[in-house]
N, C-alpha and C positions, 0 to 999 in steps of 0.2 A: 343429221344422221337418224336415219330410220332403223330401228331397232326391232328385228322380227321375233328375236328370244333374248333372253337376259344375256349382256354381254359379260363375261367373267373375265377380270383383269387380275392376273397373278402379279401381285407387287413385289418384284425382286428388291426394290428401293437401293438401298445401300449394303444389303445382306451379302454383297460380294465382297466386302471387306478391302476393296481396292485390288482385288485380285481377278484380271480378265478371265483366266480359266475357269474361276468358281463362277463368275457372271454368266459364262456360257453354259455351265452345269445347271444354272438356276433356269436358264431358258429351256434347256432339256426337260427339266422337271415340270416346268409349266405346259409345255407341248405334251409331254407324256400324259399329263392329266386331263387333256382336253381343254385347258382354257383357251379364251380366244385370243387374249393379248398378254404379253409380259412388259412390265413397266420398271423402267429404272428412275434415277433422279439425276438430272443435269445441272450443275452449278460450278462456280468459281467460289470457293471458300470465302476470299478476302472481300468479295463484293456482297457478301451476305451476312457475315457475322464480325462484329467488332472484337478486338482482342481481349477485352475484358467481359466479354459476354457469358454468364453462367450457363452450365448444362443444367437441362431440365432435370427433375428428381428420378425419374425413370431413367435417364441416360446414366447418372450417377450409378444408380443400383445396377444397369445392366453392363457398364463397361468396367466398373471397378478400377478406374485408374484416376491419377491425379491431373491427366492432361486437361486443357481448356475445351470448351466447345469448339473454338477454331481449330486446333490442333486436331481434335477427333474428326472434323468433318473434311478438313484438308486432305487426310490420309484416305478419304472416300471418293474423292474425285476420279471422274473418267473422262480420259483425253478424247480429243477429236478423233484419233485413230482408233482408239476403244470403241467410240460409237460406230465406226464404220464396221468393225468387227463383230460387234453385236447385231447390228442391222442384217448384215450377211447370214449370220447364224440363224437368226430369226427367219430369214427366207428359206434356208435349208429345212429349217423344221417347220414350216408352213405355219407359223404362229405371227401374228402382227407385234411389231416393235412399237412402245409407246414410253415416253419419259417425261417427267415433270421438270421443267425449267424454273430456276429461281432467280434469275437475274437477267439483264438485257442482253448480255453476250450469250448465254444460254439459249435464250429464245431464238436469237438469229443462227446459231449453230443448229438447232433442231429443224428450223425452216429450211436452211441450206441442204439438209439432210432429206428433205422431202416428207417430213412429217406434217400430217394435215390436221391432228387431233391435238390441242393444247389441253393440258391437264392442269388446272390452278389447284395448288395445294391450300389447305385451309390457313395457313399462317400468312398467306400472301391476299386474303380477301378484302383486306383495309388498305392494299398498296395501290393507290390509284394509277402512278406511273406504270407500274407493273401491268395492272388490269389492262390499261390502254393498249400497251405493246401487245399484251396476248390477243386482244381482239383484232389488232391490226395484222398479227402474224398467221393466225390458224383460223380456218373456215369452221371448225367444230370445237366447240369446248365443253369439257366435263370439269364441274366444279364441286370441290370438297368444301363442307361447310362446317367443319369441327370449330367449337368456341364461337360460334355465330348465333346472333339473334336474327329473328324474321326481319327486323329493321335493316341490319346489316347486310344480309343477303339482297334485300331488297335495293340498298344503295350501291352494292357492287353490280348487280343487274343493270342499274341505270348506268354506271360509268361504261360499262362494256357495251350496252347498246349506244349509247352516245358515241362511242369511238368505232362504230361501225359492225359490231357483232350482230349475226343474224340469229334472232331471238329462235326460229325453228330449228336452230343447230345447236341448241345448248340444253346439257342435261345437268341436274343438280344432284349431288350426293350427300345424303345426311351422313353425319360423321361424328365420332367423339374423339379428341384428341388427347387419350390418355393410354398409355401401353403398359399392361393390358386394360381395356375399358371395364369397369365392374358393371355387371349386369343391371344394376339398377339404375346405371347411368346412360343406358342404351336409348331408350325412348324412342323405338322404332314408329311409333305413331306420328312422329314428326314428319316422317315422309310424307304422309298424308296431307298435314297442314301445308307443307311447301308445295305439294301439286295442287292444292286448291288455291293457294294464294298467287301463284305465279303463272299458272297453268303450263307447266314445263313437265317433261318426262323426269321422274326422280329414280335415284338408286341409294345404295348404301356403301359406304366406305368403312370396313370392320377393323376394329382392333381389339375384340374380344379373344378371350381363348376359346378354341373348340370351333366347331362349324355351324352350330345349331341357329345361331343369330343370323348369319347371312341367308340360311335357308329359310326361315321366318321371314325374312325381308322380302324375298322372292314372293311367297305367298302373299304378301301385303303389296305387292306390285312393283318391286324394284326392277328397272330395266338395265341396272348395271351393278355388279357386284365386285368389290376391289378388296383383295385380302392379301396380306403379306406372306411371302413363302421364305423358307430356309431349307438348307440342306439338314441342318442340326440345331435344335433350340439352344443347346450347350455352348454354341460357338460365341467367341467374345463379339461384342457390337452392340449398338444401342438398341435394335429392332428385333433381334433374333428371338427374344423371349416371347414376344407376342405375334408370332409368325407360325404358319403351317409347316409341318414337315411333308415330304412328298407324298406318303401313303394318306395322309389327312386331305391334302389338297385333292387328290384323285377322289377320295370318298366325298368332298364337299361338292365337286363339280358334277359327280353321278347323282347325288341327292338333289341337286338344283334342277338337273334334266328331268329327273323323276316327278318333282313338283310342277314343274312347268306341264308335263303331260298330264298330270292329276288336275290341274287347274281347267284345263279343257275349255268348254263353252258354258256361258251362262243359261243356257236353255236347259229346263228340267223336263227330262224325257227317259225312257228307257234306253240304255246302251245296247249295242248289239250282243255285247258278251253276256248280258244278264236276262236277255228276252227269251233264251232258251229255258230258263229257270221259273217263269211267271207260273206255268200251269203246276208246277210241281210245288212251290212255295205257297200259293194261294189256295183259297177254299172254295167249294162249291156247296150247294144245299142237298143235303141227303136226309133219308127219312129215318126217324128215331124208331118207328114201329111200322108194321105192315099196314097197308092203306088199301082198301078194297075199291074196285072200280066204281065210279060215281060218288065216292065218300068225299065229304069237305076236308081240306087240308087246314089244319090250326098250326099257330106258331109252336105249340109244344110237340107237334109233329115232326119238326124239322131241327136237324143238326148239322153243324157246319164242319166238313170234312176235307181235307186234301184227297185228290189234286183239284185244281181250280179249272178243270174244262168242261165244267156243267154250268148251271146257273149261278151267277154270282150272289154272295150274301146281300151285296147292295141292293138286290131286287126283292127283298124278302116281302115288301108289301104286296108286290106283283103276285105272288104265290099264295099268301093266305087268304082263304076263302074260295081258292079254285078247287074244282073237281077232278079227280083222278080220272083219266080216260081209260085205265086198265088197272089190274090188280097188280100192286107195287110191295115188294117185299122190304122187310126191315134192312136197312143199309143202303137202299137204293139210291143212285144218284139221279136227281131229277133232270129231265131233258124238257124242251118245250113241248114236244109232242105229248108229254105226260099228262098234260095240265089242259082243262076244258075252260 
């Protein structure tokens, strides 16, 4: 996957609350904001969660209900027909459809739908059979690395490559799997550590509140940004509170595009927009007193004043000790022909 600019993934996830109409509205939000992709989650609850599996603390806080994790997740499943409807709606809105599969059946479903990018979630990075199936199913892979050590990322990559994944088509996402992530736990510099360790493109999957951290990640070289979206953070559900509302998503996308433009080239040289200001902002050598023809010019005779379209002050050593070729008044801007 060759990324010419930061790929922005609007993570609808399970914030559709099991409602197809709401899922389509989230696609509209992502498209209207200018995101490149909108991502959902594809799973069969019983193939992923044991009946007695507890909820995460953030899920308890955000749902406020006594249902089990299995019951909560079962209500958020998307059917085969739902996938068809969402893929079709993405096509209408000219935004790429993406979904994270969590089990073998879901991997097969997405492959049947023609999806070519496999998104591996943080929770599956130690699941060898799952990683092998993902490597076989999708030519491109994006891997979230929340809760991971560098050694665990290395082990997961080894499994993927052994199963046939193309290293040139893998992107790693730094991530923290707490919703919302405390700022002190973000550690954006870890992106650089992964880039250096594995020689792969890196990005960032964000669960902080606000938009400043993904913007900073782009400045640090993120090639992919993933961010949860919702229509309203006050809606019931496990992920809404760590998600962006529509206006915030639009602001984040615009800010990222601005940062990309600002990063520009590594060459240090004047830009076209500032060149016209060079003479105005810089200074030239002027005379601090009248100087008669033939008189030697000393350092005390010179004053540096704008504009900078005369002899630059960096050449002061070339001027000191020269004789004036004509009578020069106080404040005169020295020119080459004034010096002998």
